[in-house]
N, C-alpha and C positions, 0 to 999 in steps of 0.2 A: 748610294745610301738610301735614296727615296724608295728604290725598288726593294731593298732589304726591309725597310719599315713597312711597306705594303704587305710583304710576305709575312711579317710578324703579326700584323693586324689581321690578315686573312686567317692565319693559323689560330689566333686567339678566338676569333668568332667561330671558326670551325669546331674548335674544342668545346666552346660553350654550347653550340648547337648539338654536338654529339652527346655531351653530358646531359643536356636537357632531355634529348630524345631517349637516352638510356634511362634517365631518372623517371620520366613519365611512363615508360613501359615496364618499370620495375613492379613486381607483384606486391600487393598490400596483403601481407600474411597476418591473418587473425586466427588465433586458436579458439577452440570450442571444447570445453571439458564438461561432459554430462554423463549420466549413467546410460550405457548402451547394452549392458548385460545385467542379469539378475532381475529381482522383482520390480525395480524401477525403470527398466529398459524402455517401457512404453513412453515414459516422460521424456527421455532423451530422444527417442524416435520422433516425437511430435515437435520437439525443439528444432531438430535438424530439418524437418520438413518446413517449418516456419522460416528458418534461416534461408532455405532455398527460395521460398516465396519472396523474401526481402532482396536476395541477390538478383532475382529476375526483375524486380521493380527498380532497383538502382541501375542495373544494366551497365556495369563497368567491369570489363573482363580482367582488370588489374586485381580485383578482389579474389583472394584465395583463402578459403576456409579450411582449416585443418582440425577435424574432429578427433577427440580421444575419449576413451572410456574410463570414467572415474571409479566404476563399480560401487558407487555410493559410499566410498570410504576415504578418509583424509590421506592415508598412505599412498593409495593409487592416484589420488588427485595430484599429489606432489610429484610422483614418479612420472606421470604423463606430461605434467607441466614442464619438467626438466627436459623431456624429449622435445617438446615444442620449442623451448628456449634454445636448444642446440640446433634447431632448424631455423633460427633467426626470428622467432616470434617474440614480440614484446607487449602485445595486448591479447588477453585471453578472455573470452566470454565464459562465465561459469566460475565456480561450480554452482550446482542447484541448491545444495544443503549447506547451512551454516557450519555444521560439524566438519565438512570437508575443507574448510578454509584454514584450519588451525595450524598447518605447517607451511602455508604458502609464503610466509615472510622469509623463508629460505631463499626465495627468488626475488630479491628486492628490486631488480631491474625490470621486472614484469609487472604490469598493471592488470589486475583481475577485476572484471565487472561481473559480480555475482548476482544471482537471481533472488537472494534473500532480501528481507526488508529490515534486518537488524543492523543497527548502527554502533551499538556499544561493544567494545572489546574486539573489534575486527583488526586483523593485521593491517599495518599502515598502507600496504600495497593492494588492499582489497576494498573496492568501492561497491556498496550495496545499491542495487538498482530497483529493488522491489518498492512497492508503495509503503513507505515507512511511516512510523507513528508521527513524526514531525509534520509530514505532508497532511496527514489526516486531521490532527489536532489543529493545525493552522487553518484548515478549511472549516472545521467546526467553530473555531473562533470567529471567522468571518460571518458565519450564519448567526452566531450568538450576538455579535455586535449589531447586525442588521435587525435582529428580533428583540433587542434590548434585554437579553438574558445575561445576568451576572451572578446568579446564585446556583450554579450547576453543582450537582452531586456526581462525582466520578466514582463509578463502581468498577473496580479492577480486580480480576481474579488473582488468587495467589498462585502465580505461574511464573515461568522464566521470562515471559514477555512483560512482566510487571514493571521492571526497571526502564524498559523502552518507553512505556506510556508516561511514567513519572518524569523522565528526562524531557520528553516532548512537552509536557505541561509546563515545566519550568522554562524551557527554551522559547516557547511561543508566548509566554506570559498571558495565557488565557485566564479570564476571571472565573473564579469558582468559589463555592461555599465550603465544600468538604471533599476529601478523598477517602474512600473506604475500600479495604481489601477483603474480598469475600471468599468463602469456601465454595467449591463447585458441588460438593456433596449435598443433595437435595434437602435433607432434614436440617443440616447446619445452615444452609443458605436461607431457608424460610425463617428460621429463628433470628438470624442476623438482620434480615430485612425488616422483620417485625420490630426488633429493638431499635434499629436505625431510624425508622419512620415513626417511632413512638406509637405504634399501632394500638397497643393495649390502653395507653393513656387516652388516645382519641376515642376509642371504643367506650371507655368509662365516662368520658365527657358527654357522650351521647346519652348514655344510660342516666346519668345524674341530671342532665337537662330535661329529659322526659319526666323524671320523677319530680323535679322542681315545678315544672309547668302543671303537672297533675294536681298539685296542691294549691294552685292559684285559680283565680276566677277572672276571666277576661274574654273579650269578644273573639270569636273564631278559635277558641281554645282547642276544640277537638280537631279542627282542620290542621292546625299547626302541629299538634302532637302526631297526627297521622302522617304528616309529611316527614317528620323527624324519624318515625318508625320505618320509613322506606329507606332511610340512610343506614350506612354501616358504621360510620364514625362521625365525629364532630371535632373540628379544630383545624388550625392553619397548618400548612406544609411549609417547612423551612427552606425549601429550594424551589426554583422555577423550572428546572430541567434536570434530567438525569442522563449521564453519558455512560452507557453500558459498554465496557471495553471487552466484548466477547463475541462469540460467533456460534452459528448453528444451534444445536439443542441447548447449549449453555446460555446463549442469549435469550432464547424463549423461556427458559426456566427462571431467569432473573426477572424478565418482564412480567411473567405470570405471577411471581411472588409479589411484585409491586402492585399488580392488579388485585391480588388477594388482600393486600393491606389497604385497599381503598385509595390507591394512588394510581389512577388510570392516565392514559395518554390524552384524555380530554381535560385533565386538570393541570398537567405539566407536560413539557416536551420530552418525548422519548427519543434520544439520540444514540447512535451506535457508531461503530467503525465500518470500514469498507466491507460490505457484504457481497460484493461481486454479483449483485442482482439475483440473489438466492430466491428462486421462485416459490420455495416452500413458505417464505414469509408472507406471500400474498394471501395465503389461506388463514393466517392468524389475524382475522379481522377484529377481534376483541382488543388487540394491541395497537391497532392503527389509530393515528398515523405514527409511523416510525421514520426518523430522519437519519441519513448517513451520507458521508462523502464517498466518492468513487471516481472511476475513470470515465471517459467519454462512452456513454452507453451505445449510441448509434454506431460509432466506429467499431466497438466491440462486437456488436451483432453482425455488422458487415464482414468483419474479419472472419468470424466463425462460419458464416455462409460461404465465403471464398475458400476457406480451408476445407470445408466438407465437399464443396464442388470440385476442388483440385485433387483431394486424396481419398474421398469417399469415407472419411472418418471424422469424428468430432475433434476440434481443437480444444485448448484449455487456457487457463490464465497465463501459464508460463510460456506457452507458444505465442500468445499475444504479446507478452512482454519481450520475448526474444526477437520478434519481428522488428520492434522499435529499437532494440539495442544495437542491432547491426546498422540501422539507419543513423542512430546517434553517433556511433563510432566513426562511420564514414563521413558524416557531417563535420565532426571535430577534426579529423585528419585533413579533410578538404580545406577547412578554415586555416589549418596550419601548413598550407602548401604541400600537403601529402607527406609531411614529416611526422613520424611516429615518435613522440616524446612524452615524458610524464606531464609536462606543463599543460597539455590539452585538457586535462581534467582538473587542473588547478585554477585556470583563468575563469572568471565569471562568464557564463554563456547561457544561451537558451536554445532548445531544439523542440520543434513542434512535431510530435509523432502521432500515431493512431490513438495512443492512450490519452494524449493531451500534451501539455507543455512540460518538458524536462528542464529543470534548472540545475546548472552545474556550477559549483563554486568550492574551491579548496578541497577537491577530492570527495565532495559530498554531492549526491544526486537527490533532489527533492522533486515533487510533482505538484503542479497546479491542478487541483482536482475540481470536479463538479460536485454539486450537492443535490440530493434527491430525497423525496418522501415516498413512503409506501402507504397508499390509501386508495379506496375504491377499486381494489383488486388490480392496481397498476403501479408502475414506477413513474413518478412525476418529477421532472427536472425543476429545481428551484433556481439554480444559477450554474 
């Protein structure tokens, strides 16, 4: 009987060891759906190269990346995702474009980590990993609190991204004075900024004050009048900062309109969203300083250098993000004893990547961002 029990115990441990060995050697299959053909194929190519860099860094031969071509459309995104599902894939990185996510809820057993930064109206199984509005507004809120700013004017373009910004404002409970939706068309924009800032009223205030002083007699009268004539307007500004929720030339247009209405960045804080260290803003010295949240600048530059040294071509923002996404997924699977389940993105967790710290909670990814200013022809880190 004792011999029989020993045989049973031996068999039990043998089975456990065998199963563990088989389990640990089992491949971790991760899908990757990006555009590999057509006009956006270069984007997909860079992402694949970046993923390859991440694989080399992780150095675990259990990882198996299965790339597929979405052709930048939602129908093909679903088609190739079904192919990956039939190969046993349950986590997929991608797609790149928000439009390509629209049919992915047909695969409810698959979790998609998309490159987009939009949170509203995503399918339940799609988690946006881009630097979303909540992450950016949360960082602006931190700066405003540190700077005692509580009368922010939010200038938001009439675009599809508008609702993302408004939702983030409400979610973060940032203090503000007013939210205004503007037209990007230059002539409309200028008129809207004039009305919003009461430019004509302040201009008339100056005119009437000069006329009033000219009819009085007092010491240093001419000096005071001459000083007033050097000004463009007279009167208080109702806000202490302006958050311009736009990018590129549109951002410059709004800031220039503010400058035209005599509301410069020397009088109030010019704050904007993540500009990804757009070097063209360094030349806009009349608008400086400009403040914005963003990812870790040093790591971003180091990654771009490594990418170019490795492949002889330039990386981009999506390739930088994709490098971290593979690391994030591997970390969460590792934390879950290499079991790929939906709960790994539902439990509260943190991951420190090249971009900074990713926060995961209830299928939402947010980023702990840094904050920068643009002044003296350079990007300066605030925190």
